[in-house]
KELUM-146497 format. One record per residue (C-alpha): y negated, x, z negated. Coordinates in nm, 4 decimals, padded with zeros to 6 digits. Each point is the difference from the previous one (the first is absolute). Example, Ala and Ser with C-alpha at 12.3 -4.5 7.8 and 13.67 -1.06 7.14 Angstrom:
2
       yy       xx       zz
  00.4500  01.2300 -00.7800
 -00.3440  00.1370  00.0660
//
This chain:
251
       yy       xx       zz
 -00.0051 -00.0037 -00.0174
 -00.2265  00.3100 -00.0530
  00.0576  00.1019  00.3279
 -00.0692 -00.2880  00.1625
 -00.3090 -00.0809 -00.1485
 -00.1176  00.3713  00.0455
  00.0742 -00.0488  00.3631
 -00.2020 -00.3486  00.0276
 -00.2861  00.1774 -00.1949
 -00.0516  00.3100  00.1999
  00.0342 -00.2177  00.3241
 -00.2619 -00.2148 -00.0867
 -00.2204  00.3230 -00.0894
  00.1060  00.1287  00.3399
 -00.0972 -00.3488  00.1882
 -00.3247 -00.0260 -00.1658
 -00.1112  00.3383  00.1104
  00.1417 -00.0631  00.3666
 -00.2074 -00.3660 -00.0164
 -00.3149  00.1611 -00.1545
 -00.0612  00.2903  00.1927
  00.1949 -00.0491  00.3342
  00.2310  00.3004 -00.0854
  00.1437  00.2280 -00.2626
  00.2966 -00.2026 -00.1174
  00.2370  00.2332  00.1231
 -00.1528  00.3192 -00.1726
  00.0519 -00.1934 -00.3247
  00.3447 -00.1297  00.0879
  00.1926  00.3180  00.0096
 -00.1213  00.1280 -00.3362
  00.0746 -00.3311 -00.1682
  00.3387 -00.0023  00.1743
  00.0723  00.3446 -00.1243
 -00.1534  00.0116 -00.3614
  00.0480 -00.3522 -00.1154
  00.3174 -00.1162  00.1743
  00.1771  00.3371  00.0255
  00.0651  00.0334  00.3790
 -00.0116  00.3474  00.1329
 -00.2599  00.1304  00.2237
  00.1953 -00.0389  00.3317
  00.1279 -00.3672 -00.0854
 -00.3768 -00.0808 -00.1510
 -00.1297  00.1008  00.3634
  00.2659 -00.2204  00.1957
 -00.0635 -00.2885 -00.2595
 -00.3859  00.0282  00.0152
  00.0457 -00.0371  00.3882
  00.1883 -00.3134 -00.0166
 -00.2951 -00.1181 -00.2204
 -00.2642  00.1046  00.1881
  00.1293 -00.1525  00.3236
  00.0622 -00.3364 -00.1856
 -00.3834 -00.0344 -00.1650
 -00.1120  00.1383  00.3636
  00.1575 -00.2878  00.1816
 -00.1027 -00.2775 -00.2629
 -00.3434  00.1420  00.0347
  00.0064  00.0176  00.4004
  00.0476 -00.3935 -00.0222
 -00.3403 -00.0470 -00.1923
 -00.1756  00.2435  00.2058
  00.0979 -00.1504  00.2877
 -00.1200 -00.3303 -00.0743
 -00.3336  00.1620 -00.0988
 -00.0208  00.1592  00.3612
 -00.0416  00.3383 -00.1658
  00.2476  00.2130  00.1583
 -00.0764  00.1860  00.3368
  00.3352  00.0109  00.1479
 -00.0603  00.2529  00.2933
 -00.1120  00.2460 -00.2523
  00.2635 -00.0763 -00.2394
  00.2624  00.0443  00.2679
 -00.1713  00.3190  00.1263
 -00.0348  00.1529 -00.3431
  00.3793 -00.0901 -00.0978
  00.1191  00.1492  00.3152
 -00.1509  00.3372 -00.1057
  00.1863 -00.0306 -00.3140
  00.3329 -00.0941  00.0898
  00.1908  00.3307  00.0781
 -00.1666  00.1734 -00.2761
  00.1156 -00.2777 -00.2551
  00.3662 -00.0031  00.1423
 -00.0036  00.3957 -00.0371
 -00.1349  00.0386 -00.3293
  00.2253 -00.2991 -00.1210
  00.2805  00.1839  00.0984
 -00.1289  00.3300 -00.1671
 -00.0717 -00.1800 -00.3258
  00.3768 -00.0339 -00.1031
  00.0824  00.3526  00.0506
 -00.3284  00.1621 -00.2064
  00.0204  00.0612 -00.3555
 -00.0631 -00.2186 -00.2529
 -00.2931  00.2125 -00.1601
 -00.1678  00.0679  00.3796
 -00.0178 -00.3764  00.0322
 -00.1498 -00.0576 -00.3356
 -00.2291  00.3040  00.0531
 -00.1153 -00.1522  00.3287
 -00.0702 -00.3240 -00.1362
 -00.2024  00.1340 -00.2850
 -00.2009  00.1707  00.2336
 -00.0549 -00.2863  00.2530
 -00.0844 -00.2259 -00.3244
 -00.2584  00.2525 -00.1097
 -00.1777  00.0279  00.3306
  00.0157 -00.3802  00.0515
 -00.1879 -00.0362 -00.3196
 -00.2573  00.2831  00.0512
 -00.0909 -00.1582  00.3260
 -00.0481 -00.3644 -00.1682
 -00.2299  00.1429 -00.2375
 -00.2145  00.1316  00.2496
 -00.3154 -00.2136  00.0997
  00.0934 -00.2232  00.2937
 -00.1139  00.0638  00.3690
 -00.1901 -00.2587  00.1637
  00.2212 -00.2663  00.1577
 -00.1120 -00.1327  00.3526
 -00.0572 -00.3954 -00.0051
  00.1814 -00.0338  00.3294
  00.3103  00.1620  00.1600
 -00.0636  00.2867  00.2145
  00.2093 -00.0121  00.3414
  00.3821  00.0944 -00.0204
  00.0514  00.3371  00.0837
 -00.3554  00.1354 -00.0387
  00.1512  00.2994 -00.1953
  00.3641  00.0238  00.1535
  00.1050  00.3340 -00.0834
 -00.1076 -00.0559 -00.3879
  00.1752 -00.3066 -00.0105
  00.3309  00.1149  00.1480
 -00.0032  00.3030 -00.2611
 -00.0967 -00.2549 -00.2822
  00.2618 -00.2293  00.0988
  00.2747  00.2921  00.0415
 -00.0974  00.1140 -00.3605
  00.0185 -00.3575 -00.1460
  00.3534 -00.0155  00.1367
  00.1066  00.3150 -00.1456
 -00.1109 -00.0573 -00.3328
  00.1424 -00.3755  00.0126
  00.3454  00.1649  00.0638
  00.0135  00.2814 -00.2149
 -00.1445 -00.1683 -00.3282
  00.0510 -00.3701  00.0650
 -00.3391 -00.0974 -00.0319
 -00.1663 -00.2503  00.2156
 -00.2926  00.2222  00.0268
 -00.2758 -00.2816  00.0032
 -00.2536  00.2139 -00.1967
  00.0037  00.2374  00.3087
  00.0555 -00.2293  00.2783
 -00.3068 -00.2063 -00.0702
 -00.2430  00.2879 -00.0229
  00.1392  00.1532  00.3202
 -00.0178 -00.3513  00.1817
 -00.3534  00.0130 -00.1055
 -00.0812  00.3584  00.0536
  00.2023  00.0477  00.3034
  00.0120 -00.3214  00.2001
 -00.3295 -00.1545 -00.1240
  00.1538 -00.3311 -00.1695
 -00.2011 -00.1784 -00.2578
  00.1468  00.0132 -00.3401
  00.1495 -00.3612 -00.0126
  00.1645  00.0714  00.3534
  00.1377  00.3324 -00.0887
  00.1568 -00.1483 -00.3096
  00.1899 -00.2774  00.2058
  00.0803  00.2738  00.2923
  00.1578  00.2258 -00.2700
  00.2610 -00.2399 -00.0735
  00.2020 -00.0094  00.3377
 -00.0312  00.3675 -00.0039
  00.1641  00.0365 -00.3355
  00.2744 -00.2424  00.0751
  00.1042  00.1955  00.3356
 -00.0481  00.3233 -00.1737
  00.2284 -00.1316 -00.3307
  00.2568 -00.1111  00.2365
  00.0455  00.2811  00.2100
  00.0571  00.2193 -00.3225
  00.2649 -00.2521 -00.1130
  00.1812  00.0283  00.3352
  00.0526  00.3624 -00.0335
  00.0774  00.0205 -00.3736
  00.3579 -00.1109  00.0815
  00.1672 -00.1663 -00.2735
 -00.2452  00.0693 -00.2726
 -00.0792 -00.3535 -00.0473
  00.3239 -00.1046 -00.0615
  00.0572  00.1881 -00.3215
 -00.3212 -00.1453 -00.1652
  00.0131 -00.2333 -00.3212
 -00.1011 -00.3107  00.1580
 -00.0233 -00.1605 -00.3198
 -00.3064  00.2139 -00.0603
 -00.1417  00.0138  00.3493
  00.0090 -00.3867  00.0816
 -00.1982 -00.1098 -00.3226
 -00.2342  00.3023  00.0736
 -00.0401 -00.0981  00.3496
 -00.0631 -00.3853 -00.0842
 -00.2382  00.0821 -00.2595
 -00.2025  00.2319  00.2434
 -00.0104 -00.2657  00.2573
 -00.1367 -00.2684 -00.2418
 -00.2364  00.2356 -00.1779
 -00.1527  00.0995  00.3125
 -00.1498 -00.3466  00.0451
 -00.1341  00.0243 -00.3440
 -00.1689  00.3230  00.0724
 -00.1874 -00.1607  00.2880
 -00.1550 -00.2400 -00.2446
 -00.0572  00.2891 -00.2261
 -00.1913  00.1902  00.2492
 -00.2145 -00.3019  00.0688
 -00.1237  00.0277 -00.3739
 -00.0338  00.3807 -00.0616
 -00.1935  00.2472  00.2230
  00.2527  00.1946  00.2323
 -00.1968  00.3205 -00.1195
  00.1155 -00.0727 -00.3793
  00.3574 -00.0809  00.1051
 -00.0122  00.3163  00.2123
 -00.1183  00.2090 -00.2753
  00.2740 -00.1396 -00.2485
  00.2719  00.0288  00.2672
 -00.1189  00.3919  00.0313
  00.0109  00.0734 -00.3785
  00.3724 -00.1635  00.0001
  00.0862  00.2158  00.2887
 -00.1276  00.3081 -00.1897
  00.2137 -00.0640 -00.2674
  00.3108 -00.0753  00.2115
 -00.0670  00.3402  00.1916
 -00.0450  00.1921 -00.3481
  00.3335 -00.1657 -00.1260
  00.2156  00.0822  00.3228
 -00.1496  00.3379  00.0157
  00.1178  00.1205 -00.3100
  00.3302 -00.1568  00.0481
  00.0358  00.1909  00.3313
 -00.0729  00.3414 -00.1608
  00.2303 -00.0651 -00.3117
//
C-alpha cells in the first residue's frame, strides 16, 4: 500500500509540473522512480519514457483542440531527433548505472541554471517555419538523443529551442513540443528491446495514471500562479535532485 501511495503521489507531482510548465515532468520522474520506488537507473529511464509518452499523448489531445500545435514544425523537429533517440535508447541499456546517474545529474543541473536565467523576449507571432533550418535540425537531434539516453521528454529544452530556433510563440512552442516528445519517446522505447517487459507495472500504472490526471490540474495551477514563479520553484527542486544524484554517482 505504501508503494502504491508513493507512486500516486510522485505521479501527481510529475503531472502538475508537466501541466504547469509544459515540460519537465520526465526529469522528475526518473529520480522519483529510483529513490522513492526502488527502480534501477536503467529501469527508471525506460519507465519514464512510458510515462512521458502517455502524458504527452494526453496533452496533445487538449492542445489540438486549442489549435496550438504547428504540425509541420513538429514533424520536421521530430524527424531530426528520430535516429538519435533510437541510437541512444539502445546504448542506454549498456551503460554503467553510475554513468547514467551522473549524466542525469548534469542535465538536471544545467536545466535548473537555464531556468533561473532571465527569460529572453518571446515573439508575439510565430515566425515562418524553417527560418533557421540548420539550428532547428541540430536542436531536434540533440533533443532526441537526450530523450533516448535519459528517458526525459525534454520539454524544458524543446520549448526554448522551438522559440529560438524556429521562431514560434511560447504558446505554440509548448503545444508543438508535445508531438516531438511523443515521437522521440516511442523511438527510444522501440530500441530498448524487452526493457519494458521487466518493469513493475503495479508501480508504473498508478504512477502514469496520476501523472496524466495531474497534468490537467497543473494547467489550472498555471492559470493562477505566475509562470516565472512556477519555473523558479521547479529550478530549485531540480538543483536539489541534481545534487542528490551527483553525490550518488560518486559514491
